[in-house]
C-alpha positions as CSV (number, residue, x, y, z in Angstrom):
1,M,-3.7,10.9,4.9
2,P,-5.9,9.6,7.7
3,P,-4.7,6.4,9.4
4,S,-8.1,4.7,8.6
5,V,-7.5,5.3,4.9
6,V,-4.1,3.7,5.1
7,A,-5.4,0.8,7.1
8,D,-8.2,0.2,4.6
9,W,-5.7,0.4,1.7
10,M,-3.4,-2.1,3.5
11,A,-6.3,-4.5,4.1
12,E,-7.4,-4.3,0.4
13,N,-3.9,-5.2,-0.7
14,G,-3.3,-7.9,1.8
15,I,-0.7,-6.1,3.8
16,E,-0.6,-7.0,7.5
17,P,0.8,-4.4,10.0
18,E,3.2,-7.0,11.3
19,D,4.6,-7.4,7.7
20,V,5.4,-3.7,7.6
21,L,7.1,-3.8,11.0
22,L,9.4,-6.7,10.1
23,V,10.9,-5.3,6.8
24,S,13.3,-2.4,6.0
25,G,12.1,1.0,4.8
26,D,13.5,0.2,1.3
27,E,11.5,-3.0,1.2
28,V,8.3,-1.2,2.2
29,R,9.0,1.5,-0.4
30,T,9.4,-1.2,-3.1
31,I,6.2,-3.0,-2.0
32,V,4.2,0.3,-2.1
33,E,5.6,1.4,-5.4
34,N,4.7,-2.0,-7.0
35,L,1.2,-1.8,-5.6
36,I,0.8,1.7,-6.9
37,L,2.0,0.7,-10.4
38,R,-0.3,-2.3,-10.4
39,N,-3.3,-0.1,-9.4
40,L,-2.6,2.8,-11.7
41,P,-5.6,2.0,-14.0
42,K,-7.9,2.0,-11.0
43,I,-6.4,5.2,-9.6
44,A,-6.7,7.2,-12.8
45,H,-10.4,6.4,-13.0
46,A,-11.0,7.3,-9.4
47,A,-9.7,10.8,-9.9
């Protein structure tokens, strides 16, 4: 995925780059999984 797409997604979900750097990989995974689950209705329609 292009970095610009990731950056846009982070901005839309209120994730600051500093926040990602200061947490463990497991915490990042949990955050991303929760955001994906919360956005599933939007993702399904976008496909």
